[in-house]
N, C-alpha and C positions, 0 to 999 in steps of 0.2 A: 544630558545622552538619552537615550532610545536603542534599544533592543531594535535591529536591521532584516535579523534572520537568521533563524532558529534549525537548526541541520540532527535531521536523524541518524546515529555514529551507530549499524549494526556491523556488529563481531563480526566475520567468520575467515573460512579454511583455505578458501581460494573466493574472491571479485569475481573472476572470469565470469561464472555456478550463476549470480545475479543480473547476469547479462539476460539469457532470459526471460524472466518473467518481469524485469522492470522494464529496460528495451525492448527487448521483441512485442510482449505480450502487454506488457506497457506502452507501447508508445512512448517514451523516457530518454530525453539524449543524455546523451554522453558525457556531461561539458567540463571532466576531464577525467586522467587515467595515468595515475603511477607503479599500476602492476600491485603495489602494497596495499590502494585507494584508485573505488572506479566511484566517483557522483552524475547522481542519473538529475536531472533534472528535468522542472516543466510550466509551464503556464507560472510566470511569476505576479501573478497582478493582488494574487493573494498575501496580507498582512500573517506577520506571524505569528503559531500560535502553537503552545499547546497544552495537551488537556491529562487531568488526572482525576484520575479512576477507583475508583472501589471497586467495580468489576463492570464487564462491557458491555453492558445491559439487554433484559429479557433475561436473566441470565447467564447472560456469555463471561466466558474469561475475557480480560483485559487485552485488547492488540496490542503487539507490540509499534500498530504500526498507522495508520488510516487515510486510506486514500482516493479523495474522492473524482470518480471520474463525469463525460458525463452523457455516456451511453451502457449506460452498467450489463447490459443487455446481451453485446456483442461484450467485450468482455468477460460476462461470465464462459460465453459457448467459448473465444479466444483461451486463455485456460484451460478450460477442459478439454478443448485440443489437443492445447503442448502438452497435455500431461499433468497439469496440477487439479489434487486431490478439493472437492470444496468440503471446510471441516462444517459450516453453521449457514442454510438457507438455501440462496434469497429470498429475505423476509421484507416486507412491509414494518417497519418498524411507529410504535403507535406518535415518538417525533420527531415523526416526520421524511423519516427517509428509507433507499430499499439500500439491502445494503448485504456480503455472505466476508465468510470468513475464507483464507485459502493460506494453506503456506506458501512461503518463498523458496528456493532453493538451500537456504543456510540454516531454512529451522523458526523464522519468526514469522508468529501469526497475522496476516496483512487483513485491515478490514477495507472493503471494497465496496466504498458508496458512491450513493445519490442524491440528490433532496431528489421530493414528491412536489 
């Protein structure tokens, strides 16, 4: 037996509200849209992962989702241009990432990061 995929399931009143954040700003593809569920995908080269935390690091709250990107500055600018308030950072963390926190349209705290 092997785990093949881990999916973060996020409860929302309207799934279409997430399209601006995950689709338009982050550039993820809509892999499935059944009206009641919308699944976004990115580069599938990473192995399945799950993080269990007592805090988010540097004294921050535990984020609901972490998304690694290749150009943090670009994503940061796109989030601000789309009207999403940055709640933390950008910050260069001692464990080798630069990151910021932002809330998606359904209220989930998202950790956007890039490895240095």
